[in-house]
C-alpha positions in Angstrom: -15.4 -11.7 -0.3 -13.8 -11.4 3.1 -12.1 -8.3 4.6 -8.4 -8.2 4.5 -8.2 -8.1 8.3 -6.6 -11.0 10.1 -5.4 -11.1 13.7 -1.9 -11.8 12.6 -1.8 -8.7 10.3 -3.3 -6.6 13.1 -0.7 -7.8 15.7 2.1 -7.1 13.2 0.8 -3.6 12.4 0.4 -2.8 16.1 3.9 -3.8 16.8 5.2 -1.7 13.9 3.3 1.4 15.0 4.0 1.2 18.7 7.7 0.4 18.2 8.6 4.2 17.9 5.1 5.8 18.3 4.9 9.6 18.4 1.6 11.4 18.7 0.8 13.1 15.4 -0.2 16.8 15.9 -0.4 18.1 12.3 -3.5 20.3 11.5 -6.7 18.3 10.7 -10.4 18.3 11.6 -10.4 15.6 14.2 -8.7 15.4 17.6 -5.3 13.8 18.0 -5.4 10.0 18.0 -3.3 8.2 20.6 -2.9 4.9 19.0 -1.5 2.8 21.9 -4.3 4.1 24.1 -7.2 4.1 21.7 -6.4 1.5 19.1 -9.4 -0.7 20.1 -11.6 1.9 18.3 -9.7 1.2 15.1 -9.7 -2.5 15.7 -13.5 -2.5 16.0 -13.8 -0.9 12.6 -11.3 -3.0 10.8 -12.2 -6.4 12.3 -15.9 -6.4 11.5 -16.4 -9.6 9.4 -19.6 -8.2 7.8 -17.7 -5.0 6.7 -20.8 -3.0 7.5 -18.8 -0.6 9.7 -16.4 0.2 6.9 -19.3 0.5 4.5 -21.0 3.1 6.6 -17.8 4.9 7.6 -17.3 8.4 6.3 -13.7 9.5 5.8 -12.9 13.0 7.0 -12.0 15.6 4.3 -8.2 16.0 3.7 -6.3 19.1 4.6 -4.2 20.3 1.7 -1.0 22.2 2.2 1.3 23.6 -0.5 4.8 22.6 0.3 7.3 25.0 -1.2 10.9 23.9 -1.8 13.4 26.4 -3.1 16.1 24.9 -5.3 18.7 25.9 -7.9 18.0 24.6 -11.4 19.3 25.4 -14.9 16.9 27.9 -16.5 17.0 27.8 -20.3 17.0 31.0 -22.3 14.1 30.5 -24.7 15.5 33.2 -27.1 19.0 31.7 -27.1 19.2 27.8 -27.3 22.9 28.0 -26.1 22.1 30.4 -23.3 20.8 30.1 -19.8 21.8 30.2 -16.1 21.4 28.6 -12.7 18.7 30.4 -10.8 16.6 29.8 -7.8 13.1 28.4 -8.4 10.4 27.2 -6.0 8.9 23.8 -6.5 5.4 23.7 -5.2 4.1 20.3 -4.2 0.5 19.8 -2.8 0.5 17.5 0.3 -2.8 16.2 1.6 -3.1 15.1 5.3 -5.7 12.6 6.2 -7.4 12.9 9.6 -5.5 11.5 12.6 -7.9 8.5 12.8 -8.0 8.0 9.0 -4.2 8.0 8.9 -4.2 4.7 10.8 -6.9 3.2 8.6 -4.8 3.9 5.6 -1.7 2.8 7.5 -3.2 -0.6 8.2 -4.4 -1.2 4.6 -1.1 0.0 3.3 0.7 -2.4 5.6 -1.5 -5.4 4.5 -1.7 -4.7 0.8 2.1 -3.9 0.6 2.7 -7.4 1.8 0.6 -8.7 -1.1 2.4 -6.4 -3.5 5.8 -7.5 -2.4 4.9 -11.1 -2.7 3.6 -10.4 -6.2 6.8 -8.8 -7.5 9.0 -11.4 -5.8 7.1 -14.3 -7.3 7.4 -12.8 -10.8 11.1 -11.9 -10.4 11.2 -8.2 -10.9 11.6 -7.1 -7.2 15.0 -5.4 -8.0 13.2 -2.9 -10.3 11.1 -0.9 -7.8 13.0 1.1 -5.2 10.5 3.3 -3.4 7.9 2.7 -0.7 8.8 -0.9 0.2 9.4 -2.6 3.6 11.4 -5.6 2.2 14.6 -3.7 1.1 16.7 -4.9 4.0 17.3 -1.3 5.3 18.6 0.0 2.0 18.2 3.7 1.2 19.0 6.0 -1.7 22.8 5.7 -1.0 22.7 2.0 -1.9 20.2 2.5 -4.8 22.4 5.2 -6.4 25.6 3.2 -5.8 24.0 0.1 -7.4 23.0 2.2 -10.5 26.5 3.8 -10.8 28.1 0.3 -10.4 25.8 -0.9 -13.3 27.1 2.0 -15.4 30.7 1.0 -14.7 29.9 -2.6 -15.5 28.3 -1.8 -18.8 31.2 0.5 -19.7 33.8 -2.1 -18.9 31.9 -4.7 -21.0 31.2 -2.5 -24.0 33.6 0.4 -23.9 30.7 2.8 -23.7 27.2 3.0 -22.3 24.3 5.4 -22.0 21.8 6.3 -19.3 18.2 7.6 -19.9 16.6 9.4 -17.0 12.9 10.0 -17.5 10.3 11.7 -15.3 6.6 11.1 -15.3 4.7 14.4 -15.5 2.3 15.0 -12.6 2.2 11.3 -11.6 -0.2 11.3 -8.7 -2.5 13.8 -10.4 -2.9 11.6 -13.5 -3.2 8.1 -12.1 -6.3 6.7 -13.9 -8.9 5.3 -11.5 -10.0 2.4 -13.7 -6.5 1.2 -14.4 -5.6 1.6 -10.7 -8.5 -0.6 -9.6 -7.6 -3.2 -12.2 -3.9 -3.3 -11.0 -5.0 -3.4 -7.4 -7.3 -6.4 -8.0 -4.4 -8.1 -9.9 -2.0 -7.7 -6.9 -4.4 -9.1 -4.4 -5.5 -11.9 -6.9 -9.2 -10.9 -6.9 -11.7 -10.3 -9.7 -13.0 -7.3 -7.8 -12.1 -5.3 -4.7 -13.6 -6.5 -1.4 -16.0 -4.0 0.1 -13.6 -2.7 2.7 -10.8 -2.2 0.2 -13.2 -0.6 -2.3 -14.2 1.8 0.4 -10.6 2.8 0.8 -10.2 3.0 -3.0 -13.2 5.4 -3.2 -11.9 7.6 -0.4 -8.7 8.1 -2.4 -10.3 8.7 -5.8 -13.5 10.5 -4.9 -11.8 12.5 -2.2 -12.6 16.0 -0.8 -10.2 18.4 0.7 -9.9 21.9 2.3 -7.0 24.2 1.6 -5.3 25.0 4.9 -4.3 28.5 4.0 -7.7 29.4 2.6 -9.4 28.1 5.7 -7.3 30.3 8.0 -7.7 33.3 5.8 -11.5 32.9 5.4 -12.2 32.7 9.2 -9.4 35.2 10.0 -7.6 32.7 12.2 -4.3 34.1 13.6 -2.3 31.0 14.8 0.7 33.1 15.9 -1.6 35.2 18.2 -3.2 32.0 19.6 0.3 30.6 20.2 1.5 33.7 22.0 -1.6 33.7 24.2 -0.9 30.1 25.1 2.7 30.8 26.0 1.6 33.6 28.4 -1.0 31.3 29.9 1.4 28.4 30.5 4.5 30.4 31.1 7.2 28.4 32.9 5.8 25.0 31.9 7.9 22.6 29.9 5.2 21.9 27.4 2.9 24.6 26.0 -0.4 23.2 24.5 -1.5 24.6 21.2 -4.9 25.7 22.6 -6.7 23.5 20.1 -6.4 20.0 18.6 -8.8 20.1 15.7 -9.0 22.9 13.1 -12.7 22.9 13.8 -12.0 24.2 17.3 -10.9 27.4 15.7 -14.2 28.0 13.9 -16.6 29.9 16.2 -19.8 27.9 17.1 -22.0 30.8 16.2 -21.4 30.3 12.5 -23.3 27.1 12.2 -23.3 25.1 15.5 -20.7 23.3 17.6 -20.9 19.7 16.3 -18.4 18.1 13.9 -21.2 17.8 11.3 -22.2 21.5 11.8 -18.7 22.8 11.2 -18.0 20.5 8.2 -21.3 21.8 6.8 -20.2 25.4 7.1 -17.0 24.6 5.1 -19.3 23.1 2.4 -21.6 26.2 2.4 -18.7 28.6 2.2 -17.3 26.5 -0.7 -14.1 25.8 1.1 -14.6 22.0 0.7 -13.4 20.9 -2.7 -14.1 17.5 -4.4 -11.7 15.9 -6.8 -13.5 17.1 -9.9 -13.2 19.2 -13.1 -15.4 21.3 -15.2 -16.9 19.5 -18.2 -17.0 22.1 -21.0 -19.3 20.0 -23.2 -21.8 19.3 -20.4 -21.2 22.7 -18.8 -21.1 21.3 -15.3 -18.7 19.9 -12.8 -18.0 16.2 -12.9 -15.9 13.9 -10.8 -12.4 13.3 -12.2 -11.5 9.9 -13.4 -7.9 10.3 -12.5 -5.7 11.5 -9.6 -5.1 10.5 -6.1 -3.9 12.8 -3.2 -0.2 12.9 -2.5 0.7 12.4 1.2 -1.1 9.4 2.6 0.6 6.1 3.2 -1.8 4.4 0.8 -1.0 6.9 -2.0 2.7 5.9 -1.9 1.9 2.2 -2.2 -0.7 2.8 -5.0 2.0 4.6 -7.0 3.8 1.3 -7.1 0.8 -0.8 -7.7 -0.3 1.3 -10.6 2.8 0.5 -12.7 3.1 -3.1 -11.6 2.7 -4.6 -15.1 4.7 -1.8 -16.7 7.6 -2.6 -14.4 7.3 -6.3 -15.2 7.2 -5.8 -18.9 10.2 -3.4 -19.1 12.2 -5.7 -16.8 11.6 -8.7 -19.1 12.4 -6.6 -22.1 15.7 -5.5 -20.4 16.7 -9.1 -19.8 16.0 -9.9 -23.4 17.7 -6.8 -25.0 20.5 -6.3 -22.5 19.6 -3.1 -20.6 18.9 -2.3 -16.9 15.7 -0.7 -15.7 14.9 0.9 -12.3 12.0 3.0 -11.0 11.8 5.2 -8.0 8.2 6.4 -7.9 7.9 8.7 -10.9 11.6 8.6 -11.8 12.6 6.0 -14.4 16.2 5.1 -15.1 17.5 2.9 -18.0 21.2 1.9 -18.5 21.7 0.7 -22.0 23.9 0.7 -25.1 24.2 4.0 -26.9 22.5 2.8 -30.1 19.4 1.7 -28.0 18.7 5.1 -26.6 16.1 6.6 -29.0 14.2 3.4 -29.6 13.9 2.7 -25.9 13.0 6.3 -25.1 10.2 6.2 -27.7 9.0 2.8 -26.6 8.8 3.8 -22.9 7.0 7.1 -23.7 4.4 5.4 -26.1 3.7 2.5 -23.7 3.2 4.7 -20.6 1.0 7.1 -22.6 -1.3 4.6 -24.4 -1.6 1.9 -21.7 -1.3 4.0 -18.5 -2.4 7.5 -19.6 0.7 9.1 -18.2 3.1 11.5 -19.9 6.9 11.7 -20.1 8.2 14.9 -21.6 11.2 14.8 -24.0 12.3 18.1 -22.5 12.3 16.5 -19.0 14.3 13.6 -20.2 18.1 13.4 -19.8 20.4 11.2 -21.8 24.0 10.9 -20.6 26.7 9.1 -22.6 29.6 7.4 -20.7 32.6 7.1 -23.0 36.4 7.7 -23.1 37.5 11.3 -22.8 40.4 12.6 -25.0 42.9 11.4 -22.3 41.3 7.9 -22.3 39.3 8.1 -19.0 35.7 7.4 -18.6 33.6 10.6 -18.5 29.9 11.5 -18.8 28.7 13.6 -21.7 25.2 15.1 -22.3 23.2 14.4 -25.4 21.3 17.1 -27.2 17.6 16.8 -28.0 16.7 17.5 -31.7 13.3 19.1 -31.9 12.8 18.2 -35.6 13.7 14.5 -35.4 12.6 14.1 -31.7 15.8 12.2 -31.0 18.7 12.6 -28.7 21.9 13.3 -30.7 25.4 12.3 -29.4 27.9 15.1 -29.0 31.7 15.1 -29.3 33.6 14.0 -26.2 34.6 17.6 -25.5 34.9 19.2 -22.1 32.1 21.6 -23.1 29.8 18.7 -23.2 30.6 17.3 -19.8 27.4 16.6 -17.8 27.1 14.5 -14.6 24.4 11.9 -14.3 22.0 13.0 -11.5 20.2 10.2 -9.6 18.5 10.1 -6.2 20.4 13.2 -4.8 23.8 12.2 -6.1 25.9 13.0 -9.2 28.3 10.7 -11.1 30.7 11.5 -13.9 32.1 8.1 -14.6 34.8 8.3 -12.0 33.7 10.4 -9.1 30.4 10.6 -7.0 29.2 13.8 -5.5 26.3 15.1 -3.5 24.1 17.2 -5.8 25.1 20.9 -5.5 21.4 21.8 -5.2 21.1 19.7 -2.1 24.1 21.3 -0.6 22.8 24.8 -1.4 19.5 24.0 0.2 21.3 22.7 3.3 23.4 25.9 3.6 20.2 28.1 3.2 18.4 26.2 5.9 21.5 26.3 8.2 21.8 30.1 7.8 18.1 30.7 8.4 18.3 28.5 11.6 21.3 30.5 12.8 19.6 33.8 12.3 16.6 32.6 14.2 18.6 31.2 17.1 20.8 34.3 17.4 17.8 36.6 17.2 16.2 34.7 20.1 19.4 35.1 22.1 19.4 38.9 21.7 15.7 39.3 22.3 14.3 41.0 25.4 12.6 37.7 26.4 15.9 35.8 26.5 16.8 34.3 29.9 20.5 33.8 29.0 23.4 35.8 27.6 24.6 32.8 25.6 23.8 31.6 22.1 22.9 27.9 22.5 24.4 26.1 19.6 23.5 22.5 20.5 20.3 22.5 18.4 22.1 24.0 15.4 24.9 21.4 15.6 22.3 18.6 16.0 20.5 19.7 12.8 23.2 21.1 10.6 26.5 19.3 11.4 27.9 15.8 11.3 27.4 15.6 15.1 23.6 15.1 14.6 22.5 11.5 14.3 19.8 11.9 11.6 20.2 15.0 9.4 21.4 15.8 5.9 25.1 16.1 7.0 25.2 12.7 8.8 23.4 11.2 5.7 26.0 12.8 3.3 28.8 11.7 5.6 27.5 8.1 5.6 27.4 8.3 1.8 31.0 9.3 1.6 32.3 6.2 3.6 33.0 2.7 2.3 30.8 1.2 5.0 28.6 2.8 7.7 26.2 1.6 10.4 22.5 2.6 9.8 20.0 3.6 12.5 19.3 -0.1 13.2 23.0 -0.8 13.7 23.4 -2.8 10.4 26.5 -2.3 8.3 25.7 -0.9 4.9 27.6 0.0 1.7 28.5 3.7 1.3 29.8 5.4 -1.9 33.5 5.3 -0.7 33.7 8.8 -2.2 36.6 11.2 -1.5 34.8 13.7 -3.6 31.8 13.8 -1.2 34.3 14.1 1.8 35.8 17.2 0.1 32.4 18.7 -0.4 31.6 18.3 3.3 35.1 19.2 4.7 34.4 22.9 5.4 30.9 22.7 6.7 31.8 23.0 10.4 34.0 26.0 9.8 31.3 27.7 7.7 28.7 27.0 10.4 30.9 28.4 13.2 31.8 31.5 11.1 28.2 32.1 10.3 27.2 32.0 14.0 30.0 34.5 14.8 29.1 36.8 11.9 25.4 36.8 12.7 26.0 37.4 16.4 28.2 40.4 15.5 25.6 41.8 13.2 22.8 41.4 15.7 24.9 43.0 18.5 25.6 46.0 16.2 21.9 46.4 15.3 20.9 46.2 19.0 23.7 48.5 20.1 24.8 46.0 22.7 27.9 44.0 23.6 28.3 40.7 21.6 27.1 37.8 23.8 28.9 34.5 24.2 28.8 31.8 21.6 
């Protein structure tokens, strides 16, 4: 079998990367890779017709970082089924960074195989089902995907006088992708009986992968990045750009531990047991064994493979939907079904059984939401929650009472049958970040190192107001409009939502008040006159 490489694919990939290239400087074990300058090195590896170079190539261990995202969620009171409260919880998501060079290897294969995947789903007619990680969506984003789903709800309600929405979430999707099934689906998408050698090498690198925990590495070798940064700032004082003082994390490990070479330093990570392989402990064999499931979350290939893995599942549910009159959509690990109320429990059970027995994935009843759209007591369409019955394992309809109102949440938006909102949790996160940025900016203005007696607000406004071109507020503002121009200048549908406009109306006033208040507090703490804002 031939490698996937062609000159046409390579030229298209180069054009895509170089269109808005920025040097990636995230922490990894290799130096930064300047693609426009050094791409011939990558070309030599990918274009080898014998594939020997790929066969002998060793992928660098991943660097794993735990990304923490605070968010408000409803916390149930386990002692009181009717009790609970909204509280702050932290979602921890492991993100694995490939080396700077490997990132472009994955990028090329993701680019090439995604073309094959998109051809596959278009030829079989279920392209409207899969919403994430595609390049053929005509510039659409979550605003259009959510609007289309809400419009489908309105359509189903107008045709039947009621409808229901099932929102399901796959538990630990990336961690539970079965390697054998993944390989089978990958072969199906590229129309091969087996993976060609170069693609198999990529497959193995993402299933039999090794990684180093970033925090553990710094802690183990007592590496103080803040201290290094301060030393660099002193050394290059007055210059526009201050270099980090290192490119590779291996630069921070003293040579005297095990030598200066790349191999020597990777070996010390192995000896110190900082290098972890995707494995688990086999209790029966009483030894560690390679896991037969799980891919790292964070690489461009991983995103694509999350689509490829459920290719046949998506096709099957789409066909069933056409036959039985329901709508199915999937955004990575989030599944959405818009159906008739009497279809809810049978469909829920069918989806859970199919994905468990054929794809070895789990959907939890407790993580599933069912929302009924029906007429309220005053005759208007409203959204009502369903209650899960532990004994019957079914979702039970509730009276159309105000106590049972519950909005449908989808892709960062909420819908109650009439109005569309930005999720309150998203707004809360925005305001927390905004306040933290203001505190930092004001603190810098009042510090002894400050060269000005003014608080510079431009960066704050750029990040946390509608003035910024690409931030949460500009995105939310776009969503509120009937039409808006995206970053490419194309006109796109918005939500046409007065409710979102009302949610955003006071953000500038709050931002300015927060700057004033924080400045006054800092001046009082410092015992100085309040500086200009």
